[in-house]
N, C-alpha and C positions, 0 to 999 in steps of 0.2 A: 504494500500500500504506500502510495506516494504522498508525503507530507512536507510542505514548505514551512519550516519553523521560524523563518525570519522574514516577516512582511510587516509593513507599516500602513496604518490607516488612521490619519488625523482628520476626523470629521470637521466640517466647517463649524458646527456648533461647539466643538471642543476648543478650537482655536479662538473663537469669539469669547468663550468663557475664560480662557487663560488671559486674554487681553483685558477683559472686565476685571479680573483679579489682579491686574497690575503688571503682567508680563509685557515687556517692550522689545523682546529679542526674537520675535517670531518671524522667520523669513517668509517672503511671499511665496516661494516655491513649495512651502509646506502644505498649502491649501490643496486638498484633493477632492476629486469628484465623489459625491455621495451615492451615485448610482454605481453599484458594484457588479452589474450584469456583465460588463466588459471583462472585468477580472475573472469572473466565473468562466467565461468563454475561453480566456487564455489558459486557465487551469485545465479545462477539458482538452485543449489542443495539445497539451504536453503530458496528459495523463496524471495530473495532480488531483488527488482526492480531497485534501484538506489544506487550507492555508491558515496559519496562526498569526493573528495580528498582535502587535505590541505598540505602545505609544512612546517607548523610550526613544530618545533623540529630541523629542519635545515633551519631556515628562512633566509631572504635576508639581514640581518643586516650586512652591510659592511660600512667602514668609509666614503668612497667617494660617494656623493649623486648620481652621474650619474651611478656608478657601481651598487648601490643598486637598482636603478630604472630599470636598465637593467636586473638584476637578477629576480626581481618581474615580469617584463613583460614576461621574458622567461618562467618561470614556469607557469604563467597563460595561456600563449599560448599553452604550453604542454597539459594543461587540456582541452583547447578548442579542440585541435587535438584529444585527447582521446574520447571526447564527440562525435565528428563528425565521427570518425572511427567505433564506437561501438553503433550506433543507439541511441545516447543520454543517454546510461546507466551510463556513468561516468560523474560526474559533479565536480565542484570545488568551494571552498571558496578562494577568491583571496588573494594572498600575496600583501602587500603594503609596500613601502620602508621607513617606520618610522625608525629612528627619523627624517628623512628628510621630513618635513611637506609638502612643496610645491610639491615635487615629489610624496609623498603619495597621495595627493589630485588628482594629474594628473592621476596616475595609477588607482585610485578608479573610476574616471570618465570613463576611457577607459574600465576597466574590467567589471563594472556593466552593460555596454551596451551589453555584450556578452551573448548569450543564455546559455552557459555552466555554468556561474558564478552565484552562489546562495547567495552570500554575501561576507564578508571579514573575513579573519583569522588573529588573532593577538596573540602574546605571552603575558604572564602576565606582563612582564617587558621589557621595551625598553630603551636601553642606560642607565641602572641603575635606571630608573624611572618607576613607575606604569603607566599603560595605561591611568589612569585618570589624569595624571599630567597636570597642566595648559599649559605647552608648546605645548600639542597636541590638545588644544581646537579648533583651526581652522580646524583641520582634522575632529573632531567630528561634528562640526557645518556644515561642508560641507556634511558629510555622512548623517546627519539627513535630508538634503534637498531631499534625495531620498525617504523619507517616510519609509514605512515598510521595514526594511533591517536587515538581520541576521548578527550578529557579533559572530564568533566562537573563543573562547579563549582557549588556550592550553599551557601547560608549556614547557619550553626549558631547556634541560639538562645543558647547560653552565651557567644557572642562578640558579642552584640547590645547590650550595655550600653555604648554608645559615648559616652554623655553621662550625667552623674550624675542628670539629671532623668528618665531612662528606667527607673529601678530599680523603680518602683511600677506597679501595675495592668497588668502585662504589656506595657508600652509598648515595651520593648526588641524584642519580637517584631514589633510593628506597624511600628516606625520604624527600629530598628537593623538588622534583617535586610535590608530593601531597600537600606539604605545600604551594608552589607557587599558585596552582590552588584553594586552600581553601581560600587564602587571596584575590584573585582577585575579586570574587563577592562582598565581603564586601566592598572593596575599590570602586568599581563601584557604589554601593548603597550609602555608606556614603559620597562620594565626591559629590553626586548629579548628577552624569553623567546620570544615568538611569532616573532620575526625569526630568532633563532638556530636554532630548530627548526620550520621552516615546515611540516613534514609533520604536526605535531600539530594536531588539530581541536578547538578549544575550544568548548564549549557552556555557556552561562551560564543559570541558572534565572531565572524570574520576569521575563522580558523585560529582564533587566539591572537590575531594581529601579528606582531613581530615574534611571538614566542617560539613557533617552530623553527625559526631561523637562528634564535639565540639559545635554545634549550640546551644543546650540548656544550656550548661555551660556558653557560652558567653552571651546568653540572660539574664540568671540570674544575671551575674556580671554587665551587663548594667543596669538592673532594680535597683540593689542596689546602683550603682553609681548615677543614676538619682535621686533616693530618697534622698541620702545624700546631693546632691547639691541643692535640692529644700527645704531642712530643714531651718527653721528660723535661721538667723544669719550667714549662710554660704555665703561668698562673693567670694570665689575662683571659677573661671569659670569652667563649666563642660567640660570634654574632648570631649563631643558630641555637644558642642555649634555650632549651624549652621547646624546640621544634621536634615533633615526633617524625623521624625519617629513617630510612635505611641508608646508612653511610656509604654503602657500595652503589646505591642508585638513589641519591637523595631527592630527586624530583619525581620519583615513581608515583607519588600520590596524585600528581597532576593527570596521570593517565587514566584515572577513573572518572574524569570529567568527559563531557561531550562538547563538540565544536561544530558550528555550522560552516558550510563552505561558500559563504557569500563573498568570494574573492575572485570573481570572474575575470578581472583585469590583471590577475597575477597567476598565470598558469603554473608556475613553479611552486606556488603556495600549496597546491594539492599534493605534490610530491613531498614537500617538507612536512606537511601535516601528517600524511600517511606514514612517513618514516619516523616521526616523533611520537604520535599518539597511537597509531594503528588505524587502518581504514574502518575498523569496527566502531570507532568513536566519532566518526564524521557523519554529518547530517546534511540533507538538502536545505539550503537557505538562499533566498533570492535577493533580499534587501529591497523588494518592491515597495514603493514605487521609485526609489532612487535608482534602481537597476531593473533588469528585465528577468522575469520568470523564465521565459523561453531561453534566454542566454544562460541562465543558471543551470537549467537541465542539460543543455548542450555542453556546457563547461565540464560537467561530469561525464556525460555520455561519450564525448569526443576526446577525453584526456588520454594522452599517450602514456601517462604515468600510472594508470590504474588497470588492473585486470578486469575481465568481464564480471567476475564474481564480486570484486570490490565495487564496481559501478552499481551493480544490482543492490548490494548492501547499502550504499550511501543513498541511492535514490528511493529504494522500496522497502527495506526491512529494518534498518537501524532505528529510525524514529519510532516505528511501530513497536519495536521491542520494549521501549520504556514508556511511551505514551499510552499504548494499549487501547487505541481507538477502535471502534467497531468497524468491521470490514464493510466496504461498499461494493456495489456491482462495478465491474471494470468499466472505466470511461472509454470513449471511442478511440482515443489515440493509443491506448496501451497495446 
């Protein structure tokens, strides 16, 4: 079964609400058509059974807790409406109004009870803090009470100015967003978040950004550091003190996460991600409407770096293995 786990739908009503709540950073390109029939036709043309919407990228982070909660509830209800109007083909990862923890817990409880909602979506950074920050621990503790739950993590453009030289020419989006998403899995693992709550299923966008290209470099550096700090006479504490890891393969904990392949403009990203995480951890992701679902499917189907079995797994079986959505009758293009 073919599931696109990385799609965006920012309804006009949602953008208008964010503007009403004081957001002034909403790009004109974000406004999308509310008639989803064309999307459905595109899905059918490439054999996609389900598309999962998320609002991350233009998320609900506003200063006033009640306003943030209102925005999250609104977009989640938009996704429920799309699900109901189109025979369940459109689903959603729920927005939650972090950093307002009480409001985020309340919306989590409401949203996860809805048939359309398949988990929660989070940015890499909330109010200047990584999502693993101790301030958010009550949110995670509550989410874990739901057992097997998907957490979809996606970068946000307004957090992409990670270097002063990225402020011009939209360089933050090109370079800062992949950096955000490459750091997020490391923080989730090193902080112990994924270890404390092993039933949470983390999915990271964009093949993990720069991570598959830097994974082995970081692992070698970690091994050297661990060896130096374990040498006789060394008393300075290791920077990895308190991190539960296998010293022979210190990043192995990252390989239990999932990563979507919304990297159509970087063919080598598929090879790097396959060699780093394994093809069984990769999912179809289009990044629609910023990118093309048709191109996303072709990106996997035509890749010279994947076997036929790996292509089938990425397109048709990996997402189903953890989302466990009901089977649909085969669409025409299959």
